[in-house]
VMD Tcl script that draws the C-alpha trace (Angstrom):
set ca {
  {8.94 -69.12 -35.76}
  {7.10 -70.89 -33.10}
  {4.09 -72.44 -34.05}
  {0.68 -70.60 -32.70}
  {-1.92 -72.32 -34.79}
  {-3.12 -75.89 -34.51}
  {-1.95 -78.76 -36.58}
  {-3.65 -80.58 -39.44}
  {-1.71 -83.69 -40.54}
  {0.89 -85.72 -39.25}
  {3.92 -86.93 -41.15}
  {5.73 -90.36 -41.17}
  {7.64 -89.97 -38.02}
  {4.67 -88.45 -36.18}
  {5.79 -84.70 -36.01}
  {3.01 -82.24 -36.16}
  {3.37 -80.15 -39.36}
  {1.23 -77.49 -40.86}
  {-0.46 -77.51 -44.27}
  {1.67 -76.18 -47.11}
  {-0.87 -73.49 -48.32}
  {-0.91 -72.33 -44.65}
  {2.80 -72.68 -44.15}
  {3.66 -69.90 -46.94}
  {1.63 -67.38 -44.86}
  {3.59 -68.26 -41.54}
  {6.88 -68.24 -43.40}
  {6.22 -64.51 -45.04}
  {5.19 -63.49 -41.40}
  {8.36 -64.80 -39.93}
  {10.49 -63.01 -42.47}
  {8.72 -59.75 -41.70}
  {9.11 -60.11 -37.94}
  {12.63 -59.33 -35.89}
  {11.82 -60.49 -32.33}
  {12.66 -64.19 -33.03}
  {15.65 -65.85 -34.57}
  {15.48 -66.33 -38.20}
  {16.91 -69.49 -39.97}
  {17.06 -68.38 -43.82}
  {16.44 -71.77 -45.98}
  {19.36 -73.29 -47.56}
  {18.22 -73.41 -51.04}
  {21.54 -74.59 -52.91}
  {21.81 -77.49 -50.39}
  {19.48 -80.66 -50.36}
  {18.11 -81.39 -46.67}
  {18.11 -84.54 -44.75}
  {16.13 -87.31 -45.85}
  {13.73 -88.87 -43.63}
  {15.34 -92.03 -43.50}
  {18.74 -90.54 -42.59}
  {16.96 -88.49 -39.63}
  {15.45 -91.43 -38.45}
  {19.01 -93.06 -38.34}
  {20.28 -90.20 -36.55}
  {17.59 -90.16 -34.16}
  {18.20 -93.90 -33.42}
  {21.77 -93.49 -32.62}
  {21.12 -90.64 -30.37}
  {18.59 -92.55 -28.80}
  {21.08 -95.50 -28.18}
  {23.45 -93.25 -26.92}
  {21.25 -91.88 -24.36}
  {20.00 -95.46 -23.40}
  {23.88 -96.31 -22.64}
  {24.49 -92.98 -20.72}
  {21.45 -94.08 -18.85}
  {22.57 -97.56 -18.02}
  {26.14 -95.87 -17.02}
  {24.21 -93.23 -14.77}
  {21.99 -96.02 -13.15}
  {25.11 -98.23 -12.47}
  {26.68 -95.17 -10.82}
  {23.81 -94.22 -8.85}
  {23.67 -97.84 -7.49}
  {27.16 -97.66 -6.80}
  {26.80 -94.48 -5.19}
  {24.23 -95.54 -3.29}
  {26.10 -98.78 -2.24}
  {28.91 -96.31 -0.94}
  {26.29 -93.74 0.84}
  {24.79 -96.86 2.66}
  {28.46 -97.92 3.99}
  {28.82 -94.34 4.92}
  {25.65 -94.38 6.91}
  {26.82 -97.65 8.59}
  {29.91 -96.34 9.28}
  {28.44 -92.90 10.60}
  {25.72 -94.95 12.72}
  {28.85 -96.80 14.36}
  {30.72 -93.93 14.89}
  {27.65 -91.96 16.59}
  {27.08 -94.95 18.83}
  {30.61 -95.14 19.75}
  {30.81 -91.31 20.39}
  {27.35 -91.76 22.24}
  {29.12 -94.45 24.52}
  {32.30 -92.31 25.09}
  {29.92 -89.35 25.99}
  {28.14 -91.38 28.37}
  {31.12 -92.58 30.06}
  {32.68 -89.08 30.37}
  {29.39 -87.81 31.69}
  {29.43 -90.50 34.13}
  {33.04 -89.67 35.12}
  {32.38 -85.93 35.53}
  {29.26 -86.75 37.68}
  {31.43 -88.99 39.78}
  {34.21 -86.47 39.94}
  {31.47 -83.95 40.79}
  {30.03 -86.01 43.47}
  {33.47 -86.83 44.83}
  {34.37 -82.75 45.05}
  {31.02 -82.11 46.65}
  {31.43 -84.76 49.54}
  {35.22 -83.40 49.68}
  {33.94 -79.79 50.09}
  {31.19 -80.74 52.61}
  {34.06 -82.75 54.59}
  {36.36 -79.66 54.56}
  {33.53 -77.42 55.74}
  {32.64 -79.92 58.30}
  {36.25 -79.62 59.41}
  {36.54 -76.17 59.17}
  {33.43 -75.74 61.28}
  {34.81 -78.30 63.92}
  {38.17 -76.35 63.90}
  {36.56 -73.20 64.47}
  {34.32 -74.48 67.30}
  {37.57 -76.12 69.05}
  {39.46 -72.77 68.53}
  {36.56 -71.20 70.19}
  {36.55 -73.55 72.93}
  {40.30 -73.39 73.51}
  {40.00 -69.56 73.57}
  {37.22 -70.11 76.32}
  {39.37 -72.20 78.36}
  {42.48 -69.97 77.89}
  {40.65 -66.93 79.00}
  {38.77 -69.24 81.86}
  {42.37 -70.21 83.28}
  {43.62 -66.72 82.93}
  {40.61 -65.61 85.12}
  {40.95 -68.44 87.45}
  {44.61 -67.59 87.90}
  {43.93 -63.97 88.18}
  {41.22 -64.71 90.99}
  {43.59 -67.52 92.76}
  {46.21 -64.63 93.22}
  {43.48 -62.31 94.21}
  {42.10 -64.93 96.77}
  {45.69 -65.59 98.08}
  {45.90 -61.86 98.65}
  {42.72 -61.71 100.58}
  {43.38 -64.50 102.44}
  {46.62 -62.86 103.56}
  {45.08 -59.55 104.00}
  {42.07 -60.96 106.38}
  {44.44 -63.64 108.05}
  {44.80 -61.21 111.13}
  {41.17 -61.03 111.51}
  {40.64 -64.51 111.57}
  {43.10 -64.50 114.66}
  {41.00 -61.67 116.03}
  {37.70 -63.61 115.61}
  {39.21 -66.58 117.42}
  {40.06 -64.40 120.44}
  {36.66 -62.64 120.37}
  {35.14 -66.50 120.23}
  {37.12 -67.29 123.28}
  {36.56 -64.39 125.21}
  {32.78 -64.15 124.42}
  {30.09 -66.26 125.58}
  {27.66 -65.58 122.62}
  {29.38 -67.21 119.93}
  {30.35 -70.90 119.74}
  {32.97 -70.43 116.98}
  {34.24 -68.20 114.31}
  {31.69 -69.60 111.69}
  {28.94 -68.49 114.16}
  {30.09 -65.14 114.59}
  {30.67 -64.70 110.85}
  {27.05 -66.01 110.12}
  {25.57 -63.77 112.78}
  {27.64 -60.69 111.03}
  {26.30 -62.11 107.69}
  {22.70 -62.07 109.16}
  {22.95 -58.76 110.51}
  {24.34 -57.42 107.15}
  {21.70 -58.96 105.20}
  {19.07 -57.32 107.37}
  {20.80 -53.91 107.16}
  {20.62 -54.45 103.29}
  {16.91 -55.35 103.54}
  {16.41 -52.31 105.95}
  {18.17 -50.23 103.41}
  {15.85 -51.73 100.57}
  {12.74 -51.10 102.48}
  {14.21 -47.76 103.33}
  {14.62 -47.05 99.65}
  {11.22 -48.42 98.59}
  {9.40 -46.24 101.10}
  {11.33 -43.13 100.03}
  {10.33 -44.11 96.52}
  {6.69 -44.62 97.49}
  {6.91 -41.24 99.50}
  {8.11 -39.82 96.33}
  {5.86 -41.21 94.12}
  {2.77 -40.08 96.54}
  {4.40 -36.43 96.21}
  {4.49 -36.53 92.49}
  {1.04 -38.06 92.58}
  {-0.03 -35.10 94.68}
  {1.74 -32.56 92.59}
  {0.18 -34.19 89.48}
  {-3.31 -33.83 91.00}
  {-2.60 -30.19 92.11}
  {-1.64 -29.16 88.80}
  {-4.58 -31.00 87.30}
  {-7.18 -29.28 89.73}
  {-5.41 -25.97 89.05}
  {-5.75 -26.68 85.20}
  {-9.49 -27.67 85.62}
  {-9.85 -24.61 87.73}
  {-8.08 -22.59 85.40}
  {-10.29 -24.17 82.38}
  {-13.40 -23.53 84.33}
  {-12.63 -19.94 84.80}
  {-11.94 -19.46 81.06}
  {-15.44 -21.37 80.50}
  {-16.92 -19.04 83.01}
  {-15.14 -15.96 81.16}
  {-16.64 -17.36 77.65}
  {-20.05 -18.13 78.91}
  {-19.80 -14.36 80.71}
  {-18.91 -12.71 77.34}
  {-21.39 -14.74 75.81}
  {-24.18 -13.83 78.17}
  {-23.00 -10.01 77.53}
  {-23.03 -10.19 74.01}
  {-26.52 -12.12 74.20}
  {-27.89 -9.34 76.26}
  {-26.59 -6.57 73.95}
  {-28.26 -8.79 71.08}
  {-31.46 -8.57 73.07}
  {-31.41 -5.30 73.91}
  {-30.90 -4.25 70.11}
  {-33.83 -6.99 69.00}
  {-35.90 -5.46 71.77}
  {-35.31 -1.84 70.32}
  {-35.98 -3.19 66.85}
  {-39.12 -4.99 68.15}
  {-40.35 -1.49 69.72}
  {-39.55 0.35 66.71}
  {-41.46 -2.27 64.58}
  {-44.60 -2.32 67.00}
  {-44.52 1.45 66.52}
  {-44.43 1.29 62.85}
  {-46.95 -1.41 63.01}
  {-49.47 0.32 65.14}
  {-48.73 3.42 63.00}
  {-49.75 1.56 59.74}
  {-52.51 0.10 61.52}
  {-53.77 3.72 62.39}
  {-53.14 4.77 58.76}
  {-55.06 1.78 57.71}
  {-57.89 2.32 59.92}
  {-57.90 6.11 59.04}
  {-57.93 5.36 55.26}
  {-60.58 2.56 56.09}
  {-62.50 5.63 57.48}
  {-61.96 7.88 54.89}
  {-62.89 5.34 52.20}
  {-66.08 4.67 54.09}
  {-66.66 8.75 54.82}
  {-66.26 9.35 51.18}
  {-68.58 6.08 49.98}
  {-70.94 7.86 52.18}
  {-70.76 11.51 50.90}
  {-70.79 9.96 47.26}
  {-74.12 8.25 48.39}
  {-75.70 11.00 49.98}
  {-74.77 13.00 46.61}
  {-76.62 10.56 44.59}
  {-79.30 10.27 47.03}
  {-78.97 6.53 47.51}
  {-78.48 4.29 50.83}
  {-75.29 3.21 51.96}
  {-75.92 -0.72 51.15}
  {-72.32 -1.79 51.27}
  {-70.87 -2.42 54.71}
  {-67.53 -1.04 55.73}
  {-65.94 -4.53 55.85}
  {-66.77 -4.85 52.10}
  {-63.81 -2.40 51.07}
  {-63.30 -3.79 47.63}
  {-67.17 -2.98 46.68}
  {-66.72 0.48 48.12}
  {-63.76 1.19 46.22}
  {-65.21 -0.10 43.07}
  {-68.04 2.27 43.52}
  {-65.76 5.20 44.23}
  {-63.80 4.48 41.25}
  {-66.93 4.67 39.06}
  {-68.02 7.75 40.69}
  {-64.99 9.39 40.31}
  {-64.56 8.22 36.54}
  {-68.04 9.89 36.07}
  {-66.80 13.19 37.89}
  {-63.98 13.12 35.79}
  {-66.09 12.94 32.61}
  {-68.29 15.70 34.06}
  {-65.18 17.81 34.88}
  {-63.79 17.15 31.42}
  {-66.91 18.42 29.97}
  {-67.39 21.54 31.90}
  {-64.04 22.40 30.90}
  {-64.74 21.80 27.23}
  {-67.61 24.19 27.63}
  {-65.79 26.71 29.37}
  {-63.16 26.55 26.75}
  {-65.91 26.79 23.95}
  {-67.41 29.76 25.98}
  {-64.14 31.48 26.07}
  {-63.70 30.91 22.52}
  {-66.88 32.55 21.55}
  {-66.03 35.33 23.55}
  {-62.84 35.81 22.30}
  {-64.35 35.53 18.55}
  {-66.71 38.19 19.55}
  {-64.72 40.55 21.12}
  {-62.68 40.80 17.74}
}
mol new
graphics top color blue
foreach p $ca { graphics top sphere $p radius 0.5 }
foreach p [lrange $ca 0 end-1] q [lrange $ca 1 end] { graphics top cylinder $p $q radius 0.2 }
display resetview
């Protein structure tokens, strides 16, 4: 059973032990529990003495020292081997690095040579294409010149009789000094005719442009007149609509004036009636008419008061008449 309580004493070899009186209780507890491994005591055999345990421990310690020494020597030997391997690895790495640099330089040189060769090939191809195009142009020019030569020969043969005619004309005529002079004058006449034709075409074109301009101006003027006519018709329609609207508003204003005049007349009549009623009530009361007709509100207030008094009197009279009627009816019964 593992120790869970603090120790109290030390034995000869320095191992920590509990007191015997407390160890008995721990022993009983260890017999009861089933969680940990239980080693029952060997009652019939004597245990190892302290001296024997010391001897065994000393032997084991010596063996461990020997093993430690062997492992130390082995580790030193392995360290030396590892150092040799590391040196060899560094040397191999340096050789591989140098070989890599050499190979890389060789590859770069090859790439540069390839690029230079490709550039030279490209330049040669361009030069070859240019020369091929020039050769084609020259061949085309030669064929054109050959064709022109053949055509010129035919033209010379065709116009050779005319040369004889020109020579005869120069001999007969006093105007021309040589066939070239005759040809120059003919060329001048032809150029003059060309200029006259161009001038005629130019003038005809100007006349056509003037005609088109006149037609355009005429069309624009016609469109302007048509637009003015449309505007005039719109103005006329607007004028007619405005005149009809004015007539309608004149009728409305006339009827409004009549209504206003009738209302004003009714107002004046009402004012006169109120004033007359006020005068009648004042004469009935026997008082003077102190309120002027302009003070209509005061007259109306006075009339209202008088009418209320008259209504009260009328109500009293009606009540008296009803009372008299009831008395007469009761007497009759």
